[in-house]
C-alpha positions in Angstrom: 195.2 191.1 231.0 191.9 192.9 230.9 188.5 191.2 230.9 185.2 192.4 229.5 181.9 192.1 231.4 181.1 188.9 229.6 184.0 187.1 231.4 182.9 184.2 233.7 184.9 182.8 236.6 186.2 179.3 235.8 186.1 176.7 238.5 186.3 179.0 241.5 186.5 177.0 244.8 183.7 177.4 247.3 186.1 178.9 249.8 188.7 181.5 248.8 191.7 181.8 251.0 194.2 184.7 251.4 196.7 185.0 248.6 194.9 182.4 246.4 195.3 182.9 242.7 192.6 181.7 240.3 192.8 181.8 236.5 189.9 183.7 234.9 189.7 183.4 231.1 187.9 185.9 228.9 186.1 184.4 225.9 188.1 184.8 222.8 191.3 185.3 224.7 194.0 182.7 225.1 195.7 183.4 228.5 193.8 183.4 231.8 194.0 186.4 234.1 195.7 185.6 237.4 194.0 187.4 240.3 194.9 187.6 244.0 191.8 187.4 246.1 193.0 190.0 248.6 192.0 192.3 245.7 188.4 191.3 246.4 188.8 192.8 249.8 190.2 196.0 248.3 187.2 196.3 245.9 184.8 195.4 248.8 186.2 198.4 250.8 185.8 200.8 247.8 182.3 199.6 247.0 181.3 199.8 250.6 182.4 203.5 250.8 180.7 204.0 247.4 177.4 202.7 248.9 177.3 205.1 251.8 176.5 202.3 254.2 178.5 202.0 257.4 180.5 198.9 258.1 178.2 198.1 261.0 175.1 198.2 258.7 176.6 195.8 256.2 177.9 193.4 258.8 174.4 193.3 260.5 172.7 192.6 257.2 175.2 189.8 256.5 174.8 188.4 260.0 178.5 188.7 260.7 180.6 190.9 263.1 182.1 194.2 262.0 185.5 192.6 262.6 184.7 189.8 260.2 183.8 192.3 257.5 187.1 194.1 258.0 188.8 190.8 257.7 187.1 190.3 254.3 188.4 193.7 253.3 191.9 192.6 254.2 191.6 189.6 251.9 190.9 186.9 254.4 188.7 183.8 254.0 185.5 184.5 252.2 182.8 182.2 250.8 181.3 182.6 247.3 177.8 182.8 248.9 179.0 185.7 251.0 180.4 187.4 247.8 176.9 187.1 246.2 175.2 188.5 249.3 177.6 191.4 249.5 177.1 192.2 245.9 173.3 192.3 246.5 173.7 194.6 249.4 176.1 196.9 247.5 173.9 196.8 244.4 176.7 195.6 242.1 177.4 192.5 240.1 179.3 189.7 241.8 181.7 189.9 238.9 182.5 193.5 239.7 183.4 192.5 243.3 185.6 189.8 241.8 187.4 192.4 239.7 186.1 191.3 236.4 184.8 193.8 233.8 184.2 197.4 234.4 183.9 199.0 237.9 181.4 201.9 238.3 181.4 204.6 241.0 178.8 207.3 241.3 180.3 208.8 244.5 183.6 210.5 244.7 184.7 208.8 248.0 184.4 205.2 246.5 186.3 206.2 243.4 189.0 208.0 245.4 189.5 204.9 247.6 189.8 202.7 244.6 192.4 205.1 243.1 194.3 204.9 246.3 194.4 201.1 246.1 195.7 201.3 242.4 198.2 204.0 243.2 199.6 201.7 246.0 201.2 199.5 243.4 201.5 201.8 240.3 204.9 202.5 238.9 203.6 205.1 236.4 200.6 207.3 236.3 199.6 209.0 233.0 196.9 211.6 233.5 194.8 214.0 231.4 192.8 215.8 234.0 191.7 219.4 234.3 193.9 222.1 235.9 196.2 220.3 238.2 197.5 217.0 239.6 196.2 216.4 243.1 199.0 214.2 244.3 201.5 217.0 243.7 199.5 219.8 245.3 200.6 221.5 248.5 199.2 221.2 252.0 197.5 224.6 251.5 195.2 222.9 248.9 194.0 220.3 251.5 193.5 223.0 254.1 191.5 225.2 251.8 189.4 222.2 250.8 188.8 221.3 254.4 187.7 224.8 255.2 185.2 224.8 252.3 183.8 221.4 253.4 183.5 222.6 257.0 181.6 225.7 256.0 179.3 223.6 253.8 178.6 221.3 256.8 177.9 224.2 259.1 175.2 225.4 256.7 173.6 222.0 256.2 171.2 222.3 259.2 169.8 218.9 260.2 172.2 217.2 257.8 175.2 218.8 259.3 176.6 215.7 261.1 176.1 213.4 258.1 177.8 215.9 255.7 180.7 216.4 258.1 181.2 212.7 258.4 181.2 212.3 254.6 183.6 215.2 254.2 186.0 213.7 256.7 185.9 210.4 254.9 186.7 212.1 251.5 189.5 214.2 253.1 190.9 211.1 254.8 191.1 209.2 251.6 192.7 212.1 249.7 195.3 212.6 252.4 196.1 208.9 252.3 196.7 209.1 248.6 199.0 212.0 249.0 201.0 210.3 251.8 201.3 207.2 249.6 202.6 209.2 246.7 205.2 211.0 248.9 206.5 207.6 250.1 206.5 205.8 246.8 207.1 208.5 244.2 205.8 206.7 241.1 206.5 208.4 237.8 203.8 210.9 236.9 203.1 212.4 233.4 200.3 214.9 233.7 198.6 217.0 231.0 196.6 220.0 232.1 194.5 222.3 229.9 194.6 226.1 229.4 190.8 226.4 229.9 191.0 224.3 233.1 193.8 226.5 234.5 191.8 229.6 233.7 188.7 228.3 235.5 190.7 227.3 238.5 192.3 230.8 238.7 188.9 232.5 238.3 186.9 230.3 240.7 189.5 229.1 243.1 189.8 225.8 245.0 186.3 224.4 245.6 184.9 226.9 243.1 181.8 224.8 242.4 180.7 224.8 246.1 178.4 227.3 247.7 180.8 229.0 250.1 181.3 232.4 251.6 183.3 235.2 250.0 186.0 234.7 252.6 186.4 231.0 251.6 186.2 232.0 247.9 189.1 234.4 248.4 191.2 231.8 250.1 190.4 229.3 247.3 191.6 231.8 244.7 194.8 232.6 246.5 195.6 228.9 246.9 194.7 228.3 243.3 197.3 230.9 242.2 199.9 229.4 244.5 199.3 225.9 243.1 199.6 227.1 239.5 202.9 228.8 240.4 204.1 225.6 242.1 203.2 223.7 239.0 205.0 226.2 236.8 208.1 225.8 238.9 208.0 222.0 238.6 207.5 222.2 234.9 210.5 224.5 234.6 212.7 222.4 236.8 211.7 219.1 235.2 212.5 216.9 238.2 213.1 213.2 237.5 209.9 211.2 237.5 207.5 214.2 237.2 206.5 215.7 233.9 203.8 218.2 233.1 202.4 219.2 229.7 200.0 222.1 229.0 197.4 221.5 226.3 196.6 224.7 224.4 194.3 223.4 221.7 190.8 221.8 221.9 190.0 220.7 225.4 189.8 216.9 225.9 186.2 215.6 226.1 187.1 213.0 228.8 189.5 213.1 231.8 191.3 209.9 232.6 194.3 208.2 234.1 196.3 205.2 233.0 198.0 203.5 236.0 200.7 201.0 235.2 201.8 198.5 237.8 204.2 195.5 237.4 201.4 193.0 236.7 198.5 195.2 235.6 197.4 198.3 233.7 194.2 200.1 234.8 192.3 202.8 233.1 190.3 205.2 235.3 187.8 207.6 233.6 186.9 210.3 236.1 184.2 213.0 236.4 185.1 213.9 240.0 187.4 216.6 241.2 188.9 216.5 244.7 186.6 219.3 245.7 183.4 217.5 244.6 180.8 218.0 247.3 180.8 215.0 249.6 177.7 212.7 249.2 176.6 214.2 245.9 176.2 212.1 242.8 177.3 214.2 239.8 178.6 211.6 237.5 179.9 208.1 237.1 183.5 207.1 237.2 184.7 203.9 235.5 187.7 201.7 236.0 188.8 198.9 233.7 191.8 196.8 232.7 190.4 195.9 229.3 193.2 195.9 226.8 191.4 197.7 224.0 190.1 200.5 226.4 193.6 201.0 227.8 195.2 201.1 224.3 192.7 203.6 222.9 193.2 206.0 225.8 197.0 205.5 225.6 197.0 206.6 222.0 195.0 209.7 222.8 197.4 210.5 225.6 200.5 210.0 223.4 199.1 212.3 220.7 198.2 215.0 223.3 201.7 214.8 224.8 203.3 215.4 221.5 201.4 218.6 221.1 201.7 219.8 224.7 203.8 222.7 225.8 206.5 221.5 228.2 209.5 222.7 230.2 210.3 226.4 230.5 207.9 227.3 227.6 205.0 225.6 229.4 205.9 227.2 232.7 206.0 230.7 231.1 202.6 230.1 229.6 201.2 229.1 233.0 202.5 232.3 234.5 201.0 234.3 231.7 197.6 232.8 232.4 198.0 233.6 236.1 198.9 237.2 235.4 196.1 237.7 232.9 193.3 236.0 234.8 190.9 238.3 236.7 189.1 236.3 239.5 185.3 235.9 238.8 
């Protein structure tokens, strides 16, 4: 059950041990939310990556070893005082670290890591997001993205090492998400937009980055390949994977609803996989609040009813690819 920001922890012990479940009750709601405290470790890892601080820096400021910090991230013993100090270092509310209320991420890497964690247990992913679904893209997408990031890093002068490290971190999290999907194969329902597909075909993979003409050409070639791959999947309609093409007004927000056995999470996302590492171009939000999930579910259901699907949708995608002249 979701909780709002006004939730307060009820009677938490001073020492939280692995696998402990504690009931947290939202005001005005009858049933307590049961939470495993190894989830605190997962959120700690995501917020650490979001902060841009290295594990060594956080450990030194806490006065603990790096190994101890990694044990916290794995859900081992952690004191409430340590949670408060971690929250101060990471510039977040202690409640956010406890998984209560809304999580905010202003860097892509922190958000992608949190998505990876949610995808680890999700049985169904419902998505309205731009021109493609990252989890179903080919290896060529990742290679094109890596080349674009490498070129950006080479051009960064004195910031080259830092930018390369950030790029490797983003690419590592994205690759982990894709490996996880290939192992688990949760059901995916993905809605893409006509305008998003056009932009992708015109600009290519990493179209928003300052890259050379050579990288731009590669990005456009890979974009065309990905659209064809998606058309083939739409046409074949494999079990557990459905695409819909939205041809009307473009949605004003891009989001995912991730359903696991014991939780539903809503992720509102301004970041594309090719977002420049280290930049802060928006704020992503994740919540399990019932009303937020239900409102977005209704939007998704209405959009799915109107979407083009199957062979008709595949044919429209191929028309777009044939008609689009790269910018």
